[in-house]
All heavy atoms as an XYZ file, in Angstrom:
781
protein
N      10.282      7.538     14.665
C      10.503      6.699     13.501
C       9.421      7.008     12.465
O       8.245      7.073     12.782
C      10.445      5.230     13.931
C      10.710      4.269     12.805
S      10.658      2.514     13.259
C      11.873      2.416     14.527
N       9.821      7.201     11.240
C       8.879      7.497     10.158
C       8.067      6.267      9.798
O       8.561      5.142      9.852
C       9.635      7.966      8.922
O      10.308      9.156      9.180
N       6.838      6.501      9.411
C       5.970      5.422      8.960
C       5.875      5.461      7.444
O       5.945      6.519      6.829
C       4.575      5.565      9.560
C       4.542      5.387     11.050
C       3.139      5.574     11.599
O       2.430      6.480     11.208
N       2.761      4.711     12.515
N       5.690      4.300      6.842
C       5.468      4.184      5.407
C       4.049      3.691      5.182
O       3.427      3.101      6.070
C       6.474      3.214      4.791
C       7.950      3.576      4.960
C       8.829      2.478      4.383
C       8.261      4.902      4.319
N       3.541      3.928      3.972
C       2.175      3.536      3.637
C       2.178      2.770      2.321
O       2.822      3.174      1.357
C       1.254      4.775      3.503
C      -0.136      4.366      3.041
C       1.180      5.526      4.809
N       1.466      1.671      2.286
C       1.226      0.910      1.057
C      -0.288      0.881      0.878
O      -1.019      0.493      1.786
C       1.778     -0.504      1.191
C       1.711     -1.326     -0.062
C       2.714     -0.878     -1.117
O       3.729     -0.244     -0.793
O       2.458     -1.177     -2.302
N      -0.767      1.330     -0.265
C      -2.200      1.349     -0.536
C      -2.503      0.325     -1.611
O      -1.926      0.361     -2.698
C      -2.652      2.749     -0.993
O      -2.304      3.693      0.025
C      -4.159      2.785     -1.214
N      -3.404     -0.600     -1.293
C      -3.724     -1.720     -2.176
C      -5.188     -1.624     -2.603
O      -6.073     -1.441     -1.770
C      -3.480     -3.059     -1.452
C      -2.046     -3.119     -0.913
C      -3.771     -4.239     -2.374
C      -1.790     -4.257      0.052
N      -5.420     -1.760     -3.891
C      -6.791     -1.770     -4.405
C      -7.485     -3.049     -3.933
O      -6.958     -4.152     -4.066
C      -6.768     -1.726     -5.937
C      -8.126     -1.798     -6.586
C      -7.969     -1.766     -8.103
C      -9.282     -1.875     -8.834
N      -9.099     -1.783    -10.296
N      -8.678     -2.876     -3.381
C      -9.498     -4.005     -2.951
C     -10.798     -3.946     -3.745
O     -11.603     -3.029     -3.566
C      -9.773     -3.920     -1.454
S     -10.776     -5.282     -0.823
N     -10.982     -4.899     -4.643
C     -12.171     -4.920     -5.496
C     -12.944     -6.196     -5.240
O     -12.419     -7.296     -5.419
C     -11.773     -4.807     -6.962
C     -12.959     -4.745     -7.895
C     -13.819     -3.658     -7.874
C     -13.225     -5.785     -8.773
C     -14.920     -3.600     -8.711
C     -14.321     -5.738     -9.620
C     -15.159     -4.648     -9.583
O     -16.261     -4.593    -10.411
N     -14.180     -6.041     -4.772
C     -15.048     -7.167     -4.433
C     -14.351     -8.177     -3.526
O     -14.416     -9.388     -3.725
C     -15.579     -7.853     -5.697
C     -16.598     -6.997     -6.411
O     -17.236     -6.123     -5.807
N     -16.764     -7.215     -7.700
N     -13.647     -7.657     -2.526
C     -13.007     -8.497     -1.523
C     -11.646     -9.051     -1.910
O     -11.011     -9.726     -1.115
N     -11.170     -8.751     -3.115
C      -9.885     -9.275     -3.582
C      -8.844     -8.158     -3.583
O      -9.082     -7.066     -4.105
C     -10.020     -9.844     -4.996
C      -8.728    -10.410     -5.532
C      -8.858    -10.922     -6.958
O      -9.972    -11.302     -7.364
O      -7.839    -10.920     -7.664
N      -7.678     -8.436     -3.022
C      -6.571     -7.489     -3.036
C      -5.862     -7.619     -4.377
O      -5.371     -8.687     -4.730
C      -5.620     -7.772     -1.870
C      -6.270     -7.642     -0.489
C      -5.331     -8.142      0.594
C      -6.689     -6.213     -0.221
N      -5.819     -6.530     -5.142
C      -5.353     -6.541     -6.520
C      -3.834     -6.336     -6.582
O      -3.286     -5.501     -5.878
C      -6.083     -5.440     -7.332
C      -5.600     -5.402     -8.769
C      -7.596     -5.669     -7.283
N      -3.178     -7.117     -7.443
C      -1.722     -7.041     -7.658
C      -0.943     -7.199     -6.358
O       0.073     -6.524     -6.125
C      -1.333     -5.731     -8.346
C      -1.874     -5.649     -9.746
O      -1.872     -6.639    -10.480
N      -2.336     -4.485    -10.136
N      -1.353     -8.118     -5.540
C      -0.767     -8.278     -4.212
C       0.720     -8.638     -4.263
O       1.501     -8.172     -3.440
C      -1.545     -9.324     -3.414
C      -1.246     -9.382     -1.927
C      -1.453     -8.030     -1.263
C      -2.102    -10.426     -1.252
N       1.144     -9.412     -5.248
C       2.557     -9.818     -5.285
C       3.475     -8.602     -5.496
O       4.575     -8.558     -4.972
C       2.809    -10.893     -6.332
C       2.621    -10.458     -7.740
C       2.845    -11.622     -8.695
N       2.502    -11.229    -10.032
C       3.221    -11.528    -11.083
N       4.311    -12.263    -10.955
N       2.845    -11.125    -12.273
N       3.009     -7.602     -6.254
C       3.813     -6.389     -6.456
C       3.866     -5.552     -5.183
O       4.905     -5.003     -4.822
C       3.257     -5.560     -7.610
C       3.284     -6.294     -8.919
C       2.111     -6.706     -9.534
C       4.487     -6.607     -9.540
C       2.132     -7.397    -10.738
C       4.522     -7.291    -10.742
C       3.340     -7.689    -11.336
O       3.378     -8.372    -12.519
N       2.735     -5.459     -4.491
C       2.703     -4.739     -3.220
C       3.581     -5.449     -2.184
O       4.292     -4.805     -1.417
C       1.270     -4.619     -2.707
C       0.421     -3.708     -3.531
N       0.535     -2.340     -3.481
C      -0.539     -3.982     -4.451
C      -0.336     -1.805     -4.320
N      -0.993     -2.785     -4.928
N       3.520     -6.778     -2.186
C       4.332     -7.574     -1.265
C       5.821     -7.288     -1.468
O       6.563     -7.060     -0.523
C       4.052     -9.063     -1.487
C       4.894     -9.996     -0.635
C       4.528     -9.936      0.818
O       3.405    -10.248      1.191
N       5.463     -9.533      1.662
N       6.236     -7.264     -2.715
C       7.640     -7.024     -3.036
C       8.071     -5.619     -2.605
O       9.105     -5.438     -1.949
C       7.852     -7.212     -4.536
O       9.172     -6.915     -4.886
N       7.275     -4.611     -2.953
C       7.613     -3.232     -2.598
C       7.619     -3.042     -1.080
O       8.487     -2.369     -0.523
C       6.642     -2.258     -3.255
C       6.993     -0.814     -2.970
C       6.167      0.182     -3.744
N       4.765     -0.146     -3.780
C       4.012     -0.073     -4.875
N       4.535      0.316     -6.011
N       2.739     -0.370     -4.828
N       6.666     -3.648     -0.400
C       6.561     -3.575      1.060
C       7.846     -4.080      1.721
O       8.436     -3.398      2.553
C       5.334     -4.397      1.492
C       5.214     -4.652      2.949
C       4.700     -3.685      3.799
C       5.575     -5.879      3.481
C       4.558     -3.933      5.154
C       5.440     -6.137      4.833
C       4.939     -5.168      5.669
N       8.300     -5.268      1.335
C       9.490     -5.831      1.958
C      10.775     -5.114      1.533
O      11.687     -4.959      2.337
C       9.574     -7.337      1.718
C       8.677     -8.093      2.681
O       8.677     -7.841      3.876
N       7.892     -9.009      2.159
N      10.837     -4.642      0.287
C      12.009     -3.864     -0.145
C      12.107     -2.551      0.631
O      13.195     -2.152      1.054
C      11.940     -3.590     -1.646
C      12.259     -4.762     -2.559
C      11.961     -4.403     -4.020
C      13.702     -5.209     -2.405
N      10.985     -1.888      0.840
C      10.972     -0.628      1.595
C      11.362     -0.869      3.050
O      12.123     -0.083      3.632
C       9.600      0.027      1.513
N      10.877     -1.945      3.642
C      11.229     -2.272      5.029
C      12.726     -2.511      5.156
O      13.367     -2.031      6.090
C      10.446     -3.489      5.508
C       8.980     -3.191      5.768
C       8.194     -4.437      6.151
N       8.689     -4.998      7.393
C       9.252     -6.203      7.488
N       9.404     -6.978      6.445
N       9.673     -6.650      8.653
N      13.287     -3.264      4.208
C      14.728     -3.541      4.263
C      15.536     -2.260      4.083
O      16.538     -2.054      4.757
C      15.114     -4.547      3.172
C      14.698     -5.953      3.483
C      15.081     -6.885      2.351
C      14.523     -8.265      2.603
N      14.742     -9.164      1.475
N      15.102     -1.395      3.175
C      15.844     -0.163      2.894
C      15.781      0.831      4.053
O      16.765      1.512      4.344
C      15.294      0.488      1.629
N      14.642      0.911      4.740
C      14.465      1.939      5.765
C      14.643      1.443      7.189
O      15.022      2.206      8.072
C      13.087      2.595      5.631
C      12.942      3.376      4.367
N      13.473      4.643      4.221
C      12.365      3.060      3.180
C      13.212      5.074      2.988
N      12.547      4.133      2.349
N      14.346      0.172      7.441
C      14.336     -0.324      8.817
C      15.254     -1.508      9.050
O      15.432     -1.944     10.168
C      12.901     -0.674      9.240
C      11.928      0.433      8.983
C      10.939      0.302      8.024
C      12.010      1.630      9.673
C      10.039      1.323      7.772
C      11.125      2.665      9.425
C      10.132      2.507      8.479
N      15.792     -2.082      8.002
C      16.732     -3.201      8.063
C      16.254     -4.360      8.946
O      16.991     -4.819      9.805
C      18.091     -2.726      8.538
C      18.655     -1.601      7.720
C      20.048     -1.879      7.276
N      20.579     -0.765      6.525
C      20.596     -0.706      5.206
N      20.135     -1.689      4.510
N      21.090      0.336      4.584
N      15.029     -4.843      8.751
C      14.588     -6.007      9.528
C      15.247     -7.278      8.989
O      15.705     -7.311      7.854
C      13.079     -6.052      9.291
C      12.918     -5.436      7.944
C      13.999     -4.373      7.844
N      15.294     -8.295      9.791
C      15.920     -9.543      9.354
C      14.905    -10.520      8.764
O      15.281    -11.526      8.201
C      16.680    -10.174     10.506
S      15.661    -10.529     11.936
N      13.632    -10.249      8.903
C      12.617    -11.172      8.385
C      11.675    -10.478      7.409
O      11.518     -9.267      7.451
C      11.792    -11.756      9.530
C      10.976    -10.691     10.241
O      11.428     -9.580     10.424
N       9.785    -11.029     10.648
N      11.072    -11.264      6.538
C      10.048    -10.726      5.641
C       8.679    -11.019      6.254
O       8.504    -12.010      6.953
C      10.162    -11.361      4.259
C      11.399    -10.921      3.522
C      11.370    -11.281      2.050
O      10.437    -11.968      1.596
O      12.311    -10.853      1.352
N       7.733    -10.156      5.970
C       6.359    -10.337      6.439
C       5.482    -10.625      5.233
O       5.546     -9.915      4.230
C       5.845     -9.071      7.166
C       6.647     -8.825      8.438
C       4.353     -9.195      7.479
C       6.281     -7.539      9.153
N       4.676    -11.666      5.333
C       3.716    -12.004      4.274
C       2.452    -11.185      4.509
O       1.684    -11.481      5.421
C       3.407    -13.498      4.310
C       2.358    -13.920      3.299
O       2.093    -13.157      2.343
O       1.799    -15.012      3.464
N       2.256    -10.135      3.709
C       1.107     -9.265      3.957
C      -0.216     -9.954      3.646
O      -1.231     -9.617      4.231
C       1.217     -7.905      3.238
C       1.340     -8.043      1.735
C       2.347     -7.092      3.796
C       1.337     -6.712      0.993
N      -0.206    -10.937      2.752
C      -1.469    -11.633      2.454
C      -1.981    -12.387      3.679
O      -3.186    -12.517      3.870
C      -1.302    -12.594      1.274
O      -0.439    -13.659      1.616
N      -1.078    -12.830      4.523
C      -1.476    -13.511      5.753
C      -1.860    -12.544      6.865
O      -2.466    -12.939      7.854
N      -1.507    -11.280      6.692
C      -1.801    -10.272      7.711
C      -3.079     -9.494      7.444
O      -3.615     -8.862      8.339
C      -0.638     -9.268      7.787
O       0.555     -9.933      8.123
N      -3.551     -9.519      6.187
C      -4.730     -8.735      5.816
C      -5.928     -9.659      5.642
O      -5.907    -10.565      4.816
C      -4.505     -7.955      4.509
C      -3.326     -7.003      4.641
C      -5.773     -7.189      4.113
C      -2.920     -6.333      3.342
N      -6.950     -9.433      6.433
C      -8.229    -10.129      6.276
C      -9.254     -9.078      5.858
O      -9.467     -8.110      6.578
C      -8.662    -10.792      7.584
C      -7.713    -11.893      7.993
O      -7.344    -12.726      7.172
N      -7.296    -11.890      9.241
N      -9.847     -9.275      4.696
C     -10.839     -8.317      4.198
C     -12.152     -8.542      4.952
O     -12.742     -9.617      4.857
C     -11.057     -8.476      2.675
C     -12.084     -7.469      2.173
C      -9.739     -8.321      1.925
N     -12.606     -7.543      5.719
C     -13.874     -7.678      6.434
C     -15.040     -7.867      5.461
O     -15.015     -7.374      4.333
C     -14.011     -6.354      7.192
C     -12.615     -5.831      7.302
C     -11.932     -6.279      6.040
N     -16.053     -8.566      5.899
C     -17.224     -8.880      5.075
C     -17.852     -7.630      4.463
O     -18.265     -7.636      3.307
C     -18.265     -9.632      5.907
C     -19.513    -10.014      5.159
C     -19.278    -11.050      4.063
O     -18.377    -11.891      4.217
O     -20.003    -11.009      3.051
N     -17.912     -6.543      5.225
C     -18.568     -5.335      4.712
C     -17.797     -4.686      3.560
O     -18.318     -3.816      2.881
C     -18.830     -4.325      5.824
C     -17.620     -3.696      6.432
C     -18.063     -2.730      7.521
C     -16.896     -2.003      8.140
N     -17.343     -1.042      9.146
N     -16.565     -5.117      3.310
C     -15.779     -4.600      2.190
C     -15.632     -5.635      1.075
O     -14.764     -5.513      0.228
C     -14.398     -4.149      2.669
C     -14.461     -3.082      3.727
C     -14.072     -3.354      5.022
C     -14.922     -1.815      3.425
C     -14.139     -2.382      6.003
C     -15.004     -0.836      4.401
C     -14.614     -1.120      5.690
N     -16.495     -6.644      1.081
C     -16.399     -7.716      0.084
C     -17.118     -7.395     -1.223
O     -16.980     -8.120     -2.194
C     -16.932     -9.026      0.660
O     -18.306     -8.907      0.940
N     -17.854     -6.319     -1.268
C     -18.525     -5.869     -2.494
C     -18.166     -4.417     -2.749
O     -18.270     -3.581     -1.854
C     -20.047     -5.988     -2.369
C     -20.549     -7.388     -2.157
C     -20.666     -8.113     -3.470
C     -21.350     -9.452     -3.253
N     -20.578    -10.569     -3.676
N     -17.696     -4.125     -3.960
C     -17.371     -2.746     -4.309
C     -15.875     -2.491     -4.362
O     -15.064     -3.401     -4.289
N     -15.534     -1.214     -4.475
C     -14.152     -0.777     -4.644
C     -13.683     -0.012     -3.408
O     -14.316      0.968     -3.000
C     -14.043      0.117     -5.886
C     -12.672      0.646     -6.261
C     -11.693     -0.490     -6.542
C     -12.777      1.554     -7.477
N     -12.579     -0.480     -2.812
C     -12.028      0.120     -1.600
C     -10.515      0.217     -1.707
O      -9.893     -0.409     -2.554
C     -12.396     -0.716     -0.362
C     -13.870     -0.773     -0.124
C     -14.638     -1.800     -0.670
C     -14.510      0.209      0.616
C     -16.003     -1.841     -0.479
C     -15.883      0.166      0.816
C     -16.621     -0.864      0.269
O     -17.970     -0.904      0.454
N      -9.926      1.005     -0.814
C      -8.480      1.074     -0.660
C      -8.122      0.388      0.652
O      -8.695      0.703      1.703
C      -8.001      2.527     -0.573
C      -8.165      3.307     -1.832
C      -7.626      4.728     -1.695
N      -8.378      5.480     -0.701
C      -7.844      6.280      0.216
N      -6.552      6.458      0.270
N      -8.603      6.930      1.064
N      -7.210     -0.546      0.584
C      -6.657     -1.140      1.795
C      -5.379     -0.363      2.083
O      -4.446     -0.372      1.280
C      -6.364     -2.619      1.592
S      -5.526     -3.365      3.008
N      -5.344      0.314      3.207
C      -4.210      1.180      3.563
C      -3.418      0.495      4.674
O      -3.926      0.252      5.769
C      -4.737      2.533      4.027
C      -3.688      3.562      4.232
C      -4.372      4.922      4.457
N      -3.401      5.964      4.606
C      -2.914      6.372      5.777
N      -3.344      5.828      6.899
N      -2.018      7.329      5.817
N      -2.167      0.186      4.355
C      -1.271     -0.508      5.271
C      -0.227      0.490      5.759
O       0.551      1.017      4.968
C      -0.600     -1.630      4.479
C       0.087     -2.761      5.172
C      -0.936     -3.616      5.895
C       0.804     -3.611      4.143
N      -0.231      0.789      7.046
C       0.740      1.704      7.638
C       1.759      0.840      8.373
O       1.397     -0.023      9.168
C       0.065      2.688      8.626
C       1.085      3.620      9.244
C      -1.039      3.478      7.921
N       3.054      1.088      8.099
C       4.063      0.217      8.684
C       5.383      0.928      8.949
O       5.674      1.973      8.383
C       4.299     -1.002      7.794
C       4.837     -0.699      6.412
C       6.190     -0.813      6.134
C       3.993     -0.306      5.380
C       6.682     -0.548      4.863
C       4.472     -0.047      4.108
C       5.818     -0.170      3.863
O       6.304      0.101      2.615
N       6.115      0.343      9.856
C       7.511      0.676     10.095
C       8.229     -0.657      9.897
O       8.043     -1.285      8.867
C       7.714      1.246     11.518
O       7.201      0.321     12.468
C       7.030      2.589     11.674
N       8.941     -1.110     10.883
C       9.554     -2.440     10.782
C       8.460     -3.511     10.831
O       8.611     -4.586     10.278
C      10.551     -2.639     11.921
C      11.415     -3.849     11.735
C      12.576     -3.874     12.702
O      12.745     -2.977     13.515
N      13.377     -4.899     12.617
N       7.350     -3.184     11.456
C       6.192     -4.073     11.541
C       4.960     -3.343     11.031
O       4.955     -2.118     10.922
C       5.963     -4.509     12.998
C       7.124     -5.293     13.535
O       7.477     -6.330     12.998
N       7.747     -4.793     14.579
N       3.907     -4.084     10.783
C       2.644     -3.479     10.367
C       2.032     -2.797     11.585
O       1.833     -3.423     12.623
C       1.687     -4.537      9.783
C       2.283     -5.140      8.515
C       0.313     -3.921      9.502
C       1.511     -6.323      7.960
N       1.759     -1.506     11.450
C       1.194     -0.725     12.545
C      -0.334     -0.672     12.487
O      -1.004     -0.720     13.505
C       1.747      0.710     12.517
C       3.256      0.812     12.522
C       3.876      0.386     13.836
O       3.240      0.600     14.891
O       4.994     -0.158     13.809
N      -0.880     -0.534     11.265
C      -2.330     -0.392     11.122
C      -2.765     -0.843      9.730
O      -2.075     -0.596      8.752
C      -2.726      1.074     11.338
C      -4.209      1.317     11.226
C      -4.728      2.684     11.624
C      -3.927      3.879     11.351
N      -4.655      5.147     11.578
N      -3.930     -1.481      9.654
C      -4.562     -1.854      8.390
C      -5.964     -1.279      8.423
O      -6.717     -1.511      9.379
C      -4.629     -3.384      8.200
C      -3.226     -3.982      8.198
C      -5.375     -3.738      6.923
C      -3.199     -5.500      8.237
N      -6.303     -0.496      7.396
C      -7.647      0.066      7.349
C      -8.191     -0.001      5.931
O      -7.430     -0.036      4.968
C      -7.670      1.499      7.875
C      -6.775      2.459      7.145
C      -6.696      3.822      7.817
O      -7.473      4.106      8.740
O      -5.848      4.615      7.400
N      -9.498     -0.037      5.822
C     -10.183     -0.052      4.530
C     -10.977      1.234      4.389
O     -11.696      1.628      5.307
C     -11.103     -1.268      4.430
C     -10.348     -2.555      4.257
C      -9.827     -3.217      5.347
C     -10.142     -3.088      2.996
C      -9.111     -4.391      5.196
C      -9.432     -4.253      2.821
C      -8.912     -4.908      3.924
N     -10.803      1.887      3.250
C     -11.462      3.168      2.994
C     -12.170      3.107      1.644
O     -11.678      2.440      0.718
C     -10.418      4.290      2.957
C      -9.529      4.409      4.186
C      -8.289      5.223      3.871
C     -10.303      5.019      5.320
N     -13.287      3.800      1.498
C     -13.942      3.843      0.189
C     -13.006      4.475     -0.834
O     -12.249      5.389     -0.502
C     -15.162      4.726      0.400
C     -15.298      4.931      1.853
C     -13.991      4.602      2.490
N     -13.028      3.968     -2.042
C     -12.223      4.566     -3.104
C     -13.021      5.729     -3.686
O     -14.114      5.542     -4.187
C     -11.902      3.557     -4.198
C     -11.023      4.129     -5.262
N      -9.660      4.195     -5.122
C     -11.309      4.691     -6.448
C      -9.146      4.765     -6.193
N     -10.130      5.079     -7.015
N     -12.464      6.915     -3.584
C     -13.134      8.106     -4.090
C     -12.374      8.624     -5.308
O     -11.160      8.812     -5.247
C     -13.182      9.193     -3.012
C     -13.852      8.800     -1.698
C     -13.705      9.908     -0.672
C     -15.310      8.471     -1.942
N     -13.081      8.814     -6.388
C     -12.468      9.358     -7.592
C     -12.465     10.878     -7.481
O     -13.482     11.486     -7.168
C     -13.245      8.919     -8.840
C     -13.109      7.457     -9.116
C     -14.054      6.555     -8.652
C     -12.027      6.975     -9.835
C     -13.926      5.202     -8.896
C     -11.888      5.619    -10.089
C     -12.837      4.731     -9.622
N     -11.320     11.472     -7.724
C     -11.196     12.922     -7.672
C     -11.259     13.496     -9.082
O     -10.792     12.896    -10.034
C      -9.868     13.326     -7.059
C      -9.737     12.943     -5.623
C      -8.468     13.549     -5.076
N      -7.851     12.590     -4.177
C      -6.683     12.748     -3.625
N      -5.957     13.817     -3.895
N      -6.198     11.847     -2.819
N     -11.803     14.690     -9.188
C     -11.818     15.400    -10.449
C     -10.490     16.121    -10.601
O     -10.091     16.893     -9.731
C     -12.973     16.422    -10.492
O     -14.197     15.731    -10.276
C     -13.016     17.142    -11.829
N      -9.794     15.856    -11.701
C      -8.522     16.512    -11.957
C      -8.806     17.899    -12.515
O      -9.436     18.044    -13.559
C      -7.653     15.689    -12.948
C      -6.357     16.412    -13.260
C      -7.396     14.302    -12.386
N      -8.339     18.913    -11.800
C      -8.557     20.299    -12.207
C      -7.438     20.802    -13.121
O      -7.667     21.588    -14.011
C      -8.662     21.197    -10.971
C      -9.809     20.857    -10.046
C     -11.164     21.173    -10.639
O     -11.268     22.104    -11.451
O     -12.134     20.479    -10.274
N      -6.212     20.350    -12.838
C      -5.081     20.783    -13.661
C      -3.937     19.786    -13.529
O      -3.853     19.039    -12.556
C      -4.617     22.175    -13.248
O      -4.069     22.133    -11.945
N      -3.066     19.805    -14.528
C      -1.862     18.979    -14.535
C      -0.683     19.864    -14.892
O      -0.825     20.839    -15.635
C      -1.958     17.860    -15.567
C      -2.953     16.749    -15.303
C      -3.005     15.813    -16.504
C      -2.596     15.974    -14.060
N       0.482     19.500    -14.379
C       1.685     20.249    -14.706
C       2.793     19.248    -15.004
O       3.046     18.339    -14.207
C       2.080     21.138    -13.525
C       3.293     21.986    -13.773
C       3.562     22.877    -12.576
C       4.755     23.773    -12.828
N       5.021     24.633    -11.668
N       3.438     19.401    -16.128
C       4.542     18.541    -16.516
C       5.827     19.087    -15.905
O       6.166     20.255    -16.083
C       4.675     18.491    -18.045
C       5.800     17.634    -18.593
C       5.607     16.175    -18.202
C       5.861     17.774    -20.102
N       6.533     18.220    -15.163
C       7.783     18.614    -14.525
C       8.854     17.643    -14.980
O       8.682     16.429    -14.880
C       7.664     18.576    -12.981
C       8.981     18.903    -12.314
C       6.564     19.509    -12.520
N       9.963     18.163    -15.467
C      11.057     17.307    -15.909
C      12.204     17.414    -14.919
O      12.643     18.512    -14.574
C      11.539     17.725    -17.303
C      12.599     16.804    -17.845
C      13.002     17.134    -19.268
O      12.180     17.746    -19.993
O      14.113     16.779    -19.655
N      12.668     16.248    -14.458
C      13.813     16.183    -13.549
C      14.460     14.828    -13.759
O      13.917     13.802    -13.367
C      13.376     16.362    -12.104
C      14.555     16.402    -11.152
O      15.612     15.824    -11.419
N      14.384     17.096    -10.054
N      15.616     14.798    -14.360
C      16.294     13.542    -14.673
C      17.123     12.998    -13.511
O      17.792     11.985    -13.668
C      17.185     13.735    -15.909
C      16.354     14.006    -17.137
O      15.278     13.441    -17.320
N      16.820     14.900    -17.980
N      17.059     13.632    -12.358
C      17.829     13.172    -11.205
C      16.950     12.573    -10.113
O      17.442     12.246     -9.038
C      18.654     14.316    -10.640
C      19.716     14.783    -11.635
C      20.571     15.869    -11.058
N      19.745     17.036    -10.776
C      20.106     18.032     -9.986
N      21.263     18.038     -9.400
N      19.295     19.071     -9.786
N      15.677     12.397    -10.358
C      14.787     11.825     -9.346
C      15.094     10.335     -9.200
O      15.219      9.614    -10.170
C      13.309     12.031     -9.738
C      12.964     13.510     -9.716
C      12.395     11.256     -8.790
C      11.558     13.815    -10.210
N      15.202      9.900     -7.958
C      15.443      8.495     -7.656
C      14.219      7.968     -6.906
O      13.930      8.417     -5.803
C      16.704      8.370     -6.784
C      17.052      6.939     -6.474
O      16.336      6.018     -6.921
O      18.058      6.735     -5.764
N      13.499      7.033     -7.507
C      12.240      6.534     -6.917
C      12.414      5.301     -6.047
O      11.458      4.644     -5.716
C      11.225      6.229     -8.024
C      10.637      7.481     -8.619
C      11.096      7.989     -9.837
C       9.630      8.163     -7.967
C      10.560      9.132    -10.368
C       9.082      9.313     -8.506
C       9.558      9.783     -9.704
O       9.013     10.929    -10.233
N      13.650      4.995     -5.658
C      13.839      3.819     -4.796
C      13.086      3.950     -3.542
O      12.891      4.473     -2.684
C      15.308      3.578     -4.520
C      15.963      2.883     -5.672
C      17.357      2.585     -5.369
N      18.105      3.835     -5.580
C      19.355      4.015     -5.233
N      20.002      3.092     -4.629
N      19.975      5.137     -5.475
């Protein structure tokens, strides 16, 4: 079974834009795994004390259920190049 990932910005212990992540999380679960219940991710994620200051990524790995929650430092990457690609048939559902 394939796993999906939702990455949530965690700034000073607060999960940013959680309602949008919540919506996408449950829509993806319904589309790929057809569960009968919704999961409240805010009740499933507890930000550890050591991640209460600074900028981190909360990485949620899931299938029909949440498989793993981890916190990682947010690292800014240097963009070396960009390429514009046009495709009017891409479906981002």
